[in-house]
Rosetta silent file (secondary structure, phi, psi, omega in degrees, C-alpha in Angstrom):
SEQUENCE: MADDFYRMAKAYFNDAGHFFDEGDHVNAFACVNYAHGWLDAGARLGLFDVGEDDQLFTLSE
SCORE:     score description
SCORE:     0.000 S_00000001
   1 L     0.000  -40.821  179.566   -8.138    7.482    9.549 S_00000001
   2 H   -60.617  -41.025  178.734   -5.560    8.503    6.910 S_00000001
   3 H   -61.948  -39.410  179.298   -2.768    8.055    9.469 S_00000001
   4 H   -64.541  -45.388  178.455   -4.038    4.566   10.285 S_00000001
   5 H   -62.564  -41.852  179.328   -4.136    3.557    6.612 S_00000001
   6 H   -63.493  -43.310  179.243   -0.651    5.020    6.102 S_00000001
   7 H   -61.796  -39.950  178.201    0.732    3.153    9.133 S_00000001
   8 H   -64.656  -44.020  178.824   -0.688   -0.126    7.824 S_00000001
   9 H   -62.011  -42.739 -179.404    0.827    0.472    4.381 S_00000001
  10 H   -65.926  -39.074  179.026    4.173    1.359    5.921 S_00000001
  11 H   -63.194  -44.748  178.009    4.128   -1.732    8.152 S_00000001
  12 H   -65.354  -38.054  177.617    3.497   -4.007    5.165 S_00000001
  13 H   -62.760  -43.333  177.884    6.197   -2.213    3.184 S_00000001
  14 H   -64.214  -39.538  175.861    8.667   -2.745    6.031 S_00000001
  15 H   -60.967  -38.726  178.286    7.647   -6.404    6.232 S_00000001
  16 H   -58.452  -44.161  178.017    8.333   -6.679    2.503 S_00000001
  17 H   -61.808  -40.704  178.400   11.885   -5.472    3.096 S_00000001
  18 H   -62.738  -50.224 -179.492   12.362   -8.004    5.875 S_00000001
  19 H   -62.281  -39.124  178.969   11.087  -10.903    3.772 S_00000001
  20 H   -61.669  -46.215  179.780   13.186   -9.777    0.807 S_00000001
  21 H   -61.804  -29.704  178.547   16.321   -9.654    2.961 S_00000001
  22 L   -82.529   -3.751 -179.624   15.538  -13.178    4.173 S_00000001
  23 L    85.294    6.809  179.765   15.283  -14.381    0.577 S_00000001
  24 L   -93.181   79.427 -173.361   11.538  -14.961    0.831 S_00000001
  25 H   -71.396  -26.568  178.746   10.592  -13.146   -2.349 S_00000001
  26 H   -66.181  -50.342  179.264    7.065  -14.547   -2.523 S_00000001
  27 H   -69.340  -31.520  175.622    6.042  -13.073    0.832 S_00000001
  28 H   -61.963  -44.827  179.141    7.957   -9.868    0.061 S_00000001
  29 H   -64.389  -41.309  177.997    5.919   -9.464   -3.116 S_00000001
  30 H   -60.699  -42.778 -179.103    2.703  -10.225   -1.247 S_00000001
  31 H   -65.885  -38.464  176.916    3.505   -7.566    1.362 S_00000001
  32 H   -61.744  -39.780  179.180    4.219   -4.945   -1.298 S_00000001
  33 H   -67.612  -40.416  175.644    0.810   -5.704   -2.792 S_00000001
  34 H   -62.890  -42.114  178.816   -0.905   -5.420    0.585 S_00000001
  35 H   -58.272  -46.871  179.350    0.866   -2.100    1.185 S_00000001
  36 H   -65.344  -34.782  177.448   -0.379   -0.751   -2.122 S_00000001
  37 H   -59.691  -41.159  177.075   -3.847   -2.076   -1.329 S_00000001
  38 H   -64.750  -42.646  178.414   -3.988    0.055    1.817 S_00000001
  39 H   -65.975  -40.824  179.536   -2.861    3.127   -0.127 S_00000001
  40 H   -63.388  -44.229  178.567   -5.310    2.370   -2.922 S_00000001
  41 H   -63.402  -41.122  178.222   -8.198    1.970   -0.476 S_00000001
  42 H   -63.668  -38.834  178.162   -7.237    5.231    1.235 S_00000001
  43 H   -66.001  -42.829 -178.590   -7.152    7.022   -2.106 S_00000001
  44 H   -64.910  -36.035  178.799  -10.543    5.630   -3.092 S_00000001
  45 L   -78.672   -5.998 -179.752  -12.048    6.733    0.220 S_00000001
  46 L    84.480   14.971  179.315  -10.607   10.211   -0.276 S_00000001
  47 L   -78.576  -26.913 -179.606   -8.139    9.938    2.603 S_00000001
  48 L  -121.021  136.718  175.175   -5.150   10.602    0.337 S_00000001
  49 L   -87.229  107.156  179.459   -4.882   13.233   -2.360 S_00000001
  50 L  -111.926   20.390 -177.159   -3.466   11.389   -5.359 S_00000001
  51 L    64.310 -134.207  177.506   -4.593   13.966   -7.872 S_00000001
  52 L  -117.923   35.563 -177.681   -6.331   12.216  -10.711 S_00000001
  53 L   -75.452   84.776  179.667   -3.850    9.352  -10.994 S_00000001
  54 L   -89.721    8.039  174.396   -6.227    6.641  -12.128 S_00000001
  55 L   -89.310  -36.729 -178.019   -3.345    4.565  -13.485 S_00000001
  56 L   -96.232  -25.323 -175.991   -1.842    3.839  -10.056 S_00000001
  57 L  -127.267  150.639  175.343   -5.012    4.088   -7.949 S_00000001
  58 L   -90.839  101.287 -174.964   -8.610    2.934   -8.257 S_00000001
  59 L   -94.053  148.314  173.669  -10.457    6.206   -7.890 S_00000001
  60 L   -83.768  156.502 -176.199  -14.135    6.707   -7.257 S_00000001
  61 L   -93.350    0.000    0.000  -15.983    8.926   -9.691 S_00000001
């Protein structure tokens, strides 16, 4: 499951780069946010060890 979440985050991050290169900064920004959302969800579910970084991730208690 962690690999799947990581692949989704990476795909959105790569899409962000594509949109940025095309000058479409709105969609690039949206893709970066989706990428972080996948990482954040994975951290909350315990799929990723992010330590106790509750500034960058929404952690469960």
